C-alpha beads as a LAMMPS data file, in Angstrom:
LAMMPS data file: protein, C-alpha beads

377 atoms
376 bonds

1 atom types
1 bond types

-500.0 500.0 xlo xhi
-500.0 500.0 ylo yhi
-500.0 500.0 zlo zhi

Masses

1 110.0

Atoms # bond

1 1 1 -285.565 -396.116 417.085
2 1 1 -282.721 -393.662 416.644
3 1 1 -278.986 -394.456 416.198
4 1 1 -278.489 -394.354 419.940
5 1 1 -280.461 -397.535 420.320
6 1 1 -283.127 -395.742 422.309
7 1 1 -286.348 -393.981 421.474
8 1 1 -285.646 -390.387 420.506
9 1 1 -286.875 -388.028 423.230
10 1 1 -290.039 -386.187 422.296
11 1 1 -290.141 -382.380 422.226
12 1 1 -291.842 -382.565 425.629
13 1 1 -288.880 -384.365 427.217
14 1 1 -286.196 -382.321 428.925
15 1 1 -282.878 -383.947 429.828
16 1 1 -281.482 -382.324 432.995
17 1 1 -277.906 -383.559 433.195
18 1 1 -276.198 -381.118 435.551
19 1 1 -276.940 -379.212 438.732
20 1 1 -276.253 -375.987 436.850
21 1 1 -279.051 -376.835 434.404
22 1 1 -281.436 -377.660 437.257
23 1 1 -280.607 -374.414 439.054
24 1 1 -281.047 -372.351 435.863
25 1 1 -284.473 -373.844 435.236
26 1 1 -285.589 -373.134 438.794
27 1 1 -284.187 -369.588 438.705
28 1 1 -285.989 -368.973 435.405
29 1 1 -289.312 -369.611 437.122
30 1 1 -290.080 -373.247 436.335
31 1 1 -293.133 -374.459 438.223
32 1 1 -293.544 -378.053 437.011
33 1 1 -291.153 -380.896 436.202
34 1 1 -293.466 -382.915 433.957
35 1 1 -291.264 -384.496 431.276
36 1 1 -288.009 -383.717 433.077
37 1 1 -285.416 -386.507 433.154
38 1 1 -282.866 -385.761 435.876
39 1 1 -279.766 -387.943 435.473
40 1 1 -277.251 -388.706 438.241
41 1 1 -277.690 -385.407 440.047
42 1 1 -276.735 -384.785 443.657
43 1 1 -279.833 -382.870 444.707
44 1 1 -278.945 -382.637 448.375
45 1 1 -279.495 -379.041 449.416
46 1 1 -282.196 -378.605 446.723
47 1 1 -285.094 -379.801 448.896
48 1 1 -286.764 -376.386 449.004
49 1 1 -286.648 -376.118 445.217
50 1 1 -288.059 -379.624 444.796
51 1 1 -290.883 -378.896 447.227
52 1 1 -291.810 -375.774 445.290
53 1 1 -292.138 -377.678 442.003
54 1 1 -294.946 -379.869 440.729
55 1 1 -293.008 -383.127 440.252
56 1 1 -295.773 -385.257 438.729
57 1 1 -294.386 -386.918 435.580
58 1 1 -290.742 -386.238 436.437
59 1 1 -288.179 -389.042 436.269
60 1 1 -285.139 -389.114 438.552
61 1 1 -282.395 -391.521 437.427
62 1 1 -279.788 -392.373 440.051
63 1 1 -280.117 -389.058 441.883
64 1 1 -279.194 -388.349 445.511
65 1 1 -281.553 -386.460 447.856
66 1 1 -281.681 -385.145 451.380
67 1 1 -283.060 -387.701 453.898
68 1 1 -286.795 -388.281 453.594
69 1 1 -287.206 -386.465 450.269
70 1 1 -287.603 -389.535 448.015
71 1 1 -290.838 -390.750 449.630
72 1 1 -292.384 -387.327 449.267
73 1 1 -291.443 -387.112 445.597
74 1 1 -292.988 -390.517 444.910
75 1 1 -296.220 -389.565 446.690
76 1 1 -296.430 -386.458 444.529
77 1 1 -296.117 -388.442 441.278
78 1 1 -292.399 -388.626 440.479
79 1 1 -290.761 -391.822 439.228
80 1 1 -287.426 -392.551 440.922
81 1 1 -284.877 -395.052 439.646
82 1 1 -282.503 -395.714 442.564
83 1 1 -278.733 -395.731 442.524
84 1 1 -277.465 -399.272 442.048
85 1 1 -275.013 -400.491 444.691
86 1 1 -271.956 -402.572 443.904
87 1 1 -271.787 -401.440 440.261
88 1 1 -268.411 -399.961 439.168
89 1 1 -269.988 -397.521 436.700
90 1 1 -272.819 -395.009 436.550
91 1 1 -275.788 -396.619 434.737
92 1 1 -277.403 -393.199 434.343
93 1 1 -274.398 -391.240 433.085
94 1 1 -275.227 -388.254 430.888
95 1 1 -272.005 -388.053 428.856
96 1 1 -269.761 -390.208 426.729
97 1 1 -266.492 -391.416 428.207
98 1 1 -263.102 -389.832 427.705
99 1 1 -259.877 -391.839 427.617
100 1 1 -258.740 -389.988 430.717
101 1 1 -261.811 -391.269 432.564
102 1 1 -261.478 -394.899 431.483
103 1 1 -257.731 -394.834 432.199
104 1 1 -257.882 -392.790 435.406
105 1 1 -254.811 -393.643 437.507
106 1 1 -252.721 -394.792 434.538
107 1 1 -249.720 -392.772 435.673
108 1 1 -249.275 -394.799 438.863
109 1 1 -251.292 -398.027 438.568
110 1 1 -251.417 -400.959 436.140
111 1 1 -254.242 -401.191 433.635
112 1 1 -255.812 -404.075 435.547
113 1 1 -256.640 -401.655 438.392
114 1 1 -258.124 -398.893 436.210
115 1 1 -261.840 -398.150 435.653
116 1 1 -262.055 -399.721 432.188
117 1 1 -260.578 -403.009 433.374
118 1 1 -262.616 -403.044 436.590
119 1 1 -265.858 -402.696 434.648
120 1 1 -264.867 -405.602 432.416
121 1 1 -263.947 -407.713 435.433
122 1 1 -267.380 -406.957 436.916
123 1 1 -269.113 -407.948 433.662
124 1 1 -267.540 -411.424 433.513
125 1 1 -268.101 -412.543 437.081
126 1 1 -269.612 -416.050 437.154
127 1 1 -273.331 -415.823 436.522
128 1 1 -273.233 -412.046 436.135
129 1 1 -274.983 -411.984 432.781
130 1 1 -277.894 -413.916 434.255
131 1 1 -278.399 -411.662 437.283
132 1 1 -281.364 -409.301 437.068
133 1 1 -279.572 -406.422 438.789
134 1 1 -276.515 -406.743 436.524
135 1 1 -278.649 -407.009 433.390
136 1 1 -280.653 -403.970 434.431
137 1 1 -277.521 -401.943 435.214
138 1 1 -275.848 -402.734 431.895
139 1 1 -279.033 -402.090 429.906
140 1 1 -279.591 -398.731 431.607
141 1 1 -275.962 -397.856 430.983
142 1 1 -276.153 -398.683 427.268
143 1 1 -279.321 -396.626 426.934
144 1 1 -277.608 -393.668 428.612
145 1 1 -274.570 -394.001 426.343
146 1 1 -276.841 -394.154 423.305
147 1 1 -278.600 -390.998 424.406
148 1 1 -275.281 -389.206 424.913
149 1 1 -274.044 -390.365 421.506
150 1 1 -277.229 -389.145 419.878
151 1 1 -276.647 -385.724 421.416
152 1 1 -273.099 -385.647 420.029
153 1 1 -273.872 -386.518 416.417
154 1 1 -277.306 -384.933 416.085
155 1 1 -277.291 -381.808 418.224
156 1 1 -278.360 -378.545 416.636
157 1 1 -274.791 -377.267 416.922
158 1 1 -273.580 -380.149 414.749
159 1 1 -276.250 -380.251 412.036
160 1 1 -273.628 -380.198 409.299
161 1 1 -271.419 -382.824 410.958
162 1 1 -270.467 -385.681 408.653
163 1 1 -269.235 -388.837 410.359
164 1 1 -267.037 -391.197 408.330
165 1 1 -266.254 -394.634 409.694
166 1 1 -262.881 -396.333 409.466
167 1 1 -262.993 -400.095 409.990
168 1 1 -259.960 -402.364 410.114
169 1 1 -258.147 -405.064 412.000
170 1 1 -257.031 -404.815 415.621
171 1 1 -253.729 -406.519 414.795
172 1 1 -252.124 -403.615 412.921
173 1 1 -249.053 -402.837 415.000
174 1 1 -247.637 -399.410 415.652
175 1 1 -244.556 -398.796 413.533
176 1 1 -245.876 -400.801 410.563
177 1 1 -246.935 -399.491 407.127
178 1 1 -250.495 -400.664 407.843
179 1 1 -250.695 -398.568 410.994
180 1 1 -249.213 -395.544 409.230
181 1 1 -251.717 -395.894 406.380
182 1 1 -254.674 -395.962 408.764
183 1 1 -253.294 -392.965 410.648
184 1 1 -252.831 -391.046 407.402
185 1 1 -256.430 -391.829 406.454
186 1 1 -257.765 -390.538 409.769
187 1 1 -255.622 -387.430 409.424
188 1 1 -256.868 -386.658 405.911
189 1 1 -260.518 -387.294 406.781
190 1 1 -260.434 -385.080 409.873
191 1 1 -258.486 -382.455 407.956
192 1 1 -261.305 -382.333 405.412
193 1 1 -263.856 -381.535 408.102
194 1 1 -265.259 -384.976 408.833
195 1 1 -265.529 -386.603 412.234
196 1 1 -263.759 -389.963 412.210
197 1 1 -265.534 -392.868 413.912
198 1 1 -263.977 -396.258 414.653
199 1 1 -264.638 -399.313 416.759
200 1 1 -262.519 -397.582 419.394
201 1 1 -260.004 -400.372 419.906
202 1 1 -256.345 -400.975 419.027
203 1 1 -254.700 -401.550 415.635
204 1 1 -256.189 -399.767 412.621
205 1 1 -258.862 -398.282 414.888
206 1 1 -256.289 -396.638 417.130
207 1 1 -254.357 -395.440 414.109
208 1 1 -257.385 -393.756 412.523
209 1 1 -258.308 -392.023 415.794
210 1 1 -254.667 -390.993 416.206
211 1 1 -254.546 -389.509 412.717
212 1 1 -257.748 -387.601 413.337
213 1 1 -256.566 -386.348 416.727
214 1 1 -253.302 -385.028 415.269
215 1 1 -254.802 -383.712 412.022
216 1 1 -253.924 -380.090 412.777
217 1 1 -250.249 -380.476 413.643
218 1 1 -247.382 -380.159 411.118
219 1 1 -246.448 -383.282 409.165
220 1 1 -243.035 -383.436 410.799
221 1 1 -244.589 -383.555 414.277
222 1 1 -247.105 -386.137 413.100
223 1 1 -244.359 -388.437 411.842
224 1 1 -242.448 -387.949 415.096
225 1 1 -245.525 -388.993 417.083
226 1 1 -245.897 -392.122 414.931
227 1 1 -242.240 -392.964 415.535
228 1 1 -242.533 -392.510 419.291
229 1 1 -245.508 -394.857 419.451
230 1 1 -243.559 -397.493 417.543
231 1 1 -241.484 -398.116 420.671
232 1 1 -244.539 -399.955 422.106
233 1 1 -245.975 -401.757 419.056
234 1 1 -249.076 -403.285 420.626
235 1 1 -251.144 -403.796 423.758
236 1 1 -249.593 -407.200 424.380
237 1 1 -247.868 -408.031 426.661
238 1 1 -248.635 -404.803 428.544
239 1 1 -251.768 -402.694 428.098
240 1 1 -250.289 -400.290 430.646
241 1 1 -247.172 -399.579 428.584
242 1 1 -249.234 -399.335 425.376
243 1 1 -251.672 -396.837 426.910
244 1 1 -248.942 -394.779 428.591
245 1 1 -247.177 -394.297 425.259
246 1 1 -250.425 -392.961 423.820
247 1 1 -251.095 -390.781 426.853
248 1 1 -247.665 -389.196 426.417
249 1 1 -248.587 -388.156 422.871
250 1 1 -251.893 -386.695 424.058
251 1 1 -250.121 -384.797 426.824
252 1 1 -247.700 -383.376 424.270
253 1 1 -250.564 -382.331 421.975
254 1 1 -253.484 -381.623 424.346
255 1 1 -255.764 -379.832 421.868
256 1 1 -256.374 -382.543 419.306
257 1 1 -259.244 -382.809 416.846
258 1 1 -262.279 -384.653 418.256
259 1 1 -263.058 -388.136 416.998
260 1 1 -265.331 -390.969 418.053
261 1 1 -264.633 -394.485 419.289
262 1 1 -267.406 -397.053 419.837
263 1 1 -265.886 -400.087 421.608
264 1 1 -267.464 -402.782 423.762
265 1 1 -266.733 -404.565 427.020
266 1 1 -267.875 -407.747 425.283
267 1 1 -264.362 -407.851 423.822
268 1 1 -262.679 -407.055 427.101
269 1 1 -259.305 -408.303 425.913
270 1 1 -259.166 -405.340 423.503
271 1 1 -258.630 -402.106 425.449
272 1 1 -260.026 -398.812 424.145
273 1 1 -257.519 -396.578 422.418
274 1 1 -256.437 -393.302 423.985
275 1 1 -256.908 -391.093 420.897
276 1 1 -260.703 -391.146 420.498
277 1 1 -261.772 -388.043 422.398
278 1 1 -265.379 -389.279 422.685
279 1 1 -265.886 -392.917 423.654
280 1 1 -269.292 -394.586 423.480
281 1 1 -268.516 -397.875 425.187
282 1 1 -271.286 -400.477 425.346
283 1 1 -271.866 -403.783 427.076
284 1 1 -274.063 -405.207 424.284
285 1 1 -271.878 -405.815 421.243
286 1 1 -274.780 -406.335 418.844
287 1 1 -276.178 -402.920 419.752
288 1 1 -272.731 -401.379 419.500
289 1 1 -272.140 -402.863 416.013
290 1 1 -275.440 -401.561 414.663
291 1 1 -274.918 -398.106 416.143
292 1 1 -271.346 -397.839 414.857
293 1 1 -272.557 -398.409 411.305
294 1 1 -275.614 -396.204 411.716
295 1 1 -273.777 -393.078 412.875
296 1 1 -271.449 -393.122 409.847
297 1 1 -273.577 -390.797 407.748
298 1 1 -270.691 -390.007 405.401
299 1 1 -269.834 -393.609 404.566
300 1 1 -267.287 -396.154 405.736
301 1 1 -263.725 -396.937 404.685
302 1 1 -262.730 -400.578 405.157
303 1 1 -259.029 -401.193 405.691
304 1 1 -257.564 -404.715 405.687
305 1 1 -258.945 -406.780 408.537
306 1 1 -260.274 -410.227 409.317
307 1 1 -263.559 -411.631 410.625
308 1 1 -264.729 -408.546 412.515
309 1 1 -264.056 -406.207 409.596
310 1 1 -265.726 -408.559 407.131
311 1 1 -268.749 -408.841 409.426
312 1 1 -269.041 -405.051 409.604
313 1 1 -268.636 -404.785 405.845
314 1 1 -271.509 -407.090 405.024
315 1 1 -273.699 -405.744 407.802
316 1 1 -273.229 -402.336 406.196
317 1 1 -273.824 -403.874 402.773
318 1 1 -277.102 -405.369 403.994
319 1 1 -278.346 -401.978 405.151
320 1 1 -277.341 -400.369 401.853
321 1 1 -278.853 -403.260 399.869
322 1 1 -282.331 -402.569 401.234
323 1 1 -282.019 -398.775 401.437
324 1 1 -283.603 -396.193 399.190
325 1 1 -281.085 -394.538 396.893
326 1 1 -280.971 -391.344 398.934
327 1 1 -280.126 -393.334 402.076
328 1 1 -277.233 -395.363 400.610
329 1 1 -273.838 -394.406 402.043
330 1 1 -270.464 -395.022 400.356
331 1 1 -268.462 -398.171 401.046
332 1 1 -264.759 -397.861 400.227
333 1 1 -262.488 -400.913 400.394
334 1 1 -258.782 -400.076 400.566
335 1 1 -256.382 -402.687 399.169
336 1 1 -257.173 -404.258 395.806
337 1 1 -255.076 -407.352 396.308
338 1 1 -256.253 -407.882 399.881
339 1 1 -259.984 -407.632 399.152
340 1 1 -259.814 -409.561 395.893
341 1 1 -257.367 -412.339 396.765
342 1 1 -256.565 -412.712 400.468
343 1 1 -260.120 -412.067 401.659
344 1 1 -262.151 -411.884 398.424
345 1 1 -264.985 -409.787 399.763
346 1 1 -264.998 -407.435 396.769
347 1 1 -266.400 -409.942 394.224
348 1 1 -269.209 -410.845 396.632
349 1 1 -269.928 -407.174 397.311
350 1 1 -270.091 -406.488 393.567
351 1 1 -272.526 -409.341 393.051
352 1 1 -274.751 -408.075 395.860
353 1 1 -274.693 -404.517 394.566
354 1 1 -275.421 -405.358 390.925
355 1 1 -278.630 -403.679 389.835
356 1 1 -279.229 -402.138 393.250
357 1 1 -279.152 -398.431 394.242
358 1 1 -275.842 -399.136 396.032
359 1 1 -274.084 -400.265 392.852
360 1 1 -272.423 -396.920 392.168
361 1 1 -271.617 -396.347 395.863
362 1 1 -269.088 -399.136 396.374
363 1 1 -265.418 -398.581 395.578
364 1 1 -262.150 -400.507 395.572
365 1 1 -259.020 -398.359 395.858
366 1 1 -255.394 -398.677 396.866
367 1 1 -254.481 -395.385 398.501
368 1 1 -255.725 -393.047 401.205
369 1 1 -255.966 -390.240 398.670
370 1 1 -258.186 -392.361 396.405
371 1 1 -260.394 -393.260 399.366
372 1 1 -260.948 -389.609 400.228
373 1 1 -261.648 -388.725 396.587
374 1 1 -264.405 -391.291 396.141
375 1 1 -266.005 -390.694 399.534
376 1 1 -266.628 -387.104 398.598
377 1 1 -263.395 -385.223 399.223

Bonds

1 1 1 2
2 1 2 3
3 1 3 4
4 1 4 5
5 1 5 6
6 1 6 7
7 1 7 8
8 1 8 9
9 1 9 10
10 1 10 11
11 1 11 12
12 1 12 13
13 1 13 14
14 1 14 15
15 1 15 16
16 1 16 17
17 1 17 18
18 1 18 19
19 1 19 20
20 1 20 21
21 1 21 22
22 1 22 23
23 1 23 24
24 1 24 25
25 1 25 26
26 1 26 27
27 1 27 28
28 1 28 29
29 1 29 30
30 1 30 31
31 1 31 32
32 1 32 33
33 1 33 34
34 1 34 35
35 1 35 36
36 1 36 37
37 1 37 38
38 1 38 39
39 1 39 40
40 1 40 41
41 1 41 42
42 1 42 43
43 1 43 44
44 1 44 45
45 1 45 46
46 1 46 47
47 1 47 48
48 1 48 49
49 1 49 50
50 1 50 51
51 1 51 52
52 1 52 53
53 1 53 54
54 1 54 55
55 1 55 56
56 1 56 57
57 1 57 58
58 1 58 59
59 1 59 60
60 1 60 61
61 1 61 62
62 1 62 63
63 1 63 64
64 1 64 65
65 1 65 66
66 1 66 67
67 1 67 68
68 1 68 69
69 1 69 70
70 1 70 71
71 1 71 72
72 1 72 73
73 1 73 74
74 1 74 75
75 1 75 76
76 1 76 77
77 1 77 78
78 1 78 79
79 1 79 80
80 1 80 81
81 1 81 82
82 1 82 83
83 1 83 84
84 1 84 85
85 1 85 86
86 1 86 87
87 1 87 88
88 1 88 89
89 1 89 90
90 1 90 91
91 1 91 92
92 1 92 93
93 1 93 94
94 1 94 95
95 1 95 96
96 1 96 97
97 1 97 98
98 1 98 99
99 1 99 100
100 1 100 101
101 1 101 102
102 1 102 103
103 1 103 104
104 1 104 105
105 1 105 106
106 1 106 107
107 1 107 108
108 1 108 109
109 1 109 110
110 1 110 111
111 1 111 112
112 1 112 113
113 1 113 114
114 1 114 115
115 1 115 116
116 1 116 117
117 1 117 118
118 1 118 119
119 1 119 120
120 1 120 121
121 1 121 122
122 1 122 123
123 1 123 124
124 1 124 125
125 1 125 126
126 1 126 127
127 1 127 128
128 1 128 129
129 1 129 130
130 1 130 131
131 1 131 132
132 1 132 133
133 1 133 134
134 1 134 135
135 1 135 136
136 1 136 137
137 1 137 138
138 1 138 139
139 1 139 140
140 1 140 141
141 1 141 142
142 1 142 143
143 1 143 144
144 1 144 145
145 1 145 146
146 1 146 147
147 1 147 148
148 1 148 149
149 1 149 150
150 1 150 151
151 1 151 152
152 1 152 153
153 1 153 154
154 1 154 155
155 1 155 156
156 1 156 157
157 1 157 158
158 1 158 159
159 1 159 160
160 1 160 161
161 1 161 162
162 1 162 163
163 1 163 164
164 1 164 165
165 1 165 166
166 1 166 167
167 1 167 168
168 1 168 169
169 1 169 170
170 1 170 171
171 1 171 172
172 1 172 173
173 1 173 174
174 1 174 175
175 1 175 176
176 1 176 177
177 1 177 178
178 1 178 179
179 1 179 180
180 1 180 181
181 1 181 182
182 1 182 183
183 1 183 184
184 1 184 185
185 1 185 186
186 1 186 187
187 1 187 188
188 1 188 189
189 1 189 190
190 1 190 191
191 1 191 192
192 1 192 193
193 1 193 194
194 1 194 195
195 1 195 196
196 1 196 197
197 1 197 198
198 1 198 199
199 1 199 200
200 1 200 201
201 1 201 202
202 1 202 203
203 1 203 204
204 1 204 205
205 1 205 206
206 1 206 207
207 1 207 208
208 1 208 209
209 1 209 210
210 1 210 211
211 1 211 212
212 1 212 213
213 1 213 214
214 1 214 215
215 1 215 216
216 1 216 217
217 1 217 218
218 1 218 219
219 1 219 220
220 1 220 221
221 1 221 222
222 1 222 223
223 1 223 224
224 1 224 225
225 1 225 226
226 1 226 227
227 1 227 228
228 1 228 229
229 1 229 230
230 1 230 231
231 1 231 232
232 1 232 233
233 1 233 234
234 1 234 235
235 1 235 236
236 1 236 237
237 1 237 238
238 1 238 239
239 1 239 240
240 1 240 241
241 1 241 242
242 1 242 243
243 1 243 244
244 1 244 245
245 1 245 246
246 1 246 247
247 1 247 248
248 1 248 249
249 1 249 250
250 1 250 251
251 1 251 252
252 1 252 253
253 1 253 254
254 1 254 255
255 1 255 256
256 1 256 257
257 1 257 258
258 1 258 259
259 1 259 260
260 1 260 261
261 1 261 262
262 1 262 263
263 1 263 264
264 1 264 265
265 1 265 266
266 1 266 267
267 1 267 268
268 1 268 269
269 1 269 270
270 1 270 271
271 1 271 272
272 1 272 273
273 1 273 274
274 1 274 275
275 1 275 276
276 1 276 277
277 1 277 278
278 1 278 279
279 1 279 280
280 1 280 281
281 1 281 282
282 1 282 283
283 1 283 284
284 1 284 285
285 1 285 286
286 1 286 287
287 1 287 288
288 1 288 289
289 1 289 290
290 1 290 291
291 1 291 292
292 1 292 293
293 1 293 294
294 1 294 295
295 1 295 296
296 1 296 297
297 1 297 298
298 1 298 299
299 1 299 300
300 1 300 301
301 1 301 302
302 1 302 303
303 1 303 304
304 1 304 305
305 1 305 306
306 1 306 307
307 1 307 308
308 1 308 309
309 1 309 310
310 1 310 311
311 1 311 312
312 1 312 313
313 1 313 314
314 1 314 315
315 1 315 316
316 1 316 317
317 1 317 318
318 1 318 319
319 1 319 320
320 1 320 321
321 1 321 322
322 1 322 323
323 1 323 324
324 1 324 325
325 1 325 326
326 1 326 327
327 1 327 328
328 1 328 329
329 1 329 330
330 1 330 331
331 1 331 332
332 1 332 333
333 1 333 334
334 1 334 335
335 1 335 336
336 1 336 337
337 1 337 338
338 1 338 339
339 1 339 340
340 1 340 341
341 1 341 342
342 1 342 343
343 1 343 344
344 1 344 345
345 1 345 346
346 1 346 347
347 1 347 348
348 1 348 349
349 1 349 350
350 1 350 351
351 1 351 352
352 1 352 353
353 1 353 354
354 1 354 355
355 1 355 356
356 1 356 357
357 1 357 358
358 1 358 359
359 1 359 360
360 1 360 361
361 1 361 362
362 1 362 363
363 1 363 364
364 1 364 365
365 1 365 366
366 1 366 367
367 1 367 368
368 1 368 369
369 1 369 370
370 1 370 371
371 1 371 372
372 1 372 373
373 1 373 374
374 1 374 375
375 1 375 376
376 1 376 377
């Protein structure tokens, strides 16, 4: 199983994720669709092309056809997964989300009426998690997101991409030293050529994605952006106001550095932040947690946090504990006093690491600069 949570496509599998790709393949002289996976394509008007192709072994996921075409494709050996009605998302989507997609309508409607909130509302309907159609839709969706994430972090164009995770509490408020520290960390990491990955939510996660997004602007402008966000410290009492403040920064600086957020609808009370340019949002939190840790090939920096951060820390520690030396990734805890006294995870981590290949890959530091130095900067 690959980091996407799905079986890696074999060399004989071809993902066809746009009409342009389909048309190029047909124009290039394709005669058979064996191994093709067509995702969410509107193939109306392509009946002649489909009839000219051998479709045995092809898979159509949530595609739309001219009337009467589906039956013919099935008779000729194609497998067709139908569009699912009454579902407020595309279970077969071929791309990760953007903040603009999840927050579509933010300029004129409250958060509760936007796509991200509507999907969460759908997921918590009474009995929804026990319905076969809902379970199937969410599982197909998470598989599609995993496939899209795999393409992002492992495509040929990004072979040298190093992803560094930043984990921390969701309670860090804008305008506080903790938020500024996380933002500075994201800025330094992205400035050094890494892709920053977070849990995609508010607090330290938002700050790290913000820092990464604004890593190429002058320091003066960066500080001004931090100050402007401080006017709306958190997503309570209004997610709408919180998100609009972030959207204003993105509109002012539209060409930010890409970064990754991996949130979940399981924690629907925590909205996704607006600064992660690529959002892999899952329904299944356990899958999301494992994938978030797995994609961080360059290690993880743990900022002060509570139960969720500690859980992620020791889940990562468990993977490193049983890994071969070459597969161990750095773990950097920021805040000596915090991780030794307030939440004494460091002594436990040291005990676990003693005598293991991970022993020289765990670090306790106090500054962003120290974190970057030990993680390979």
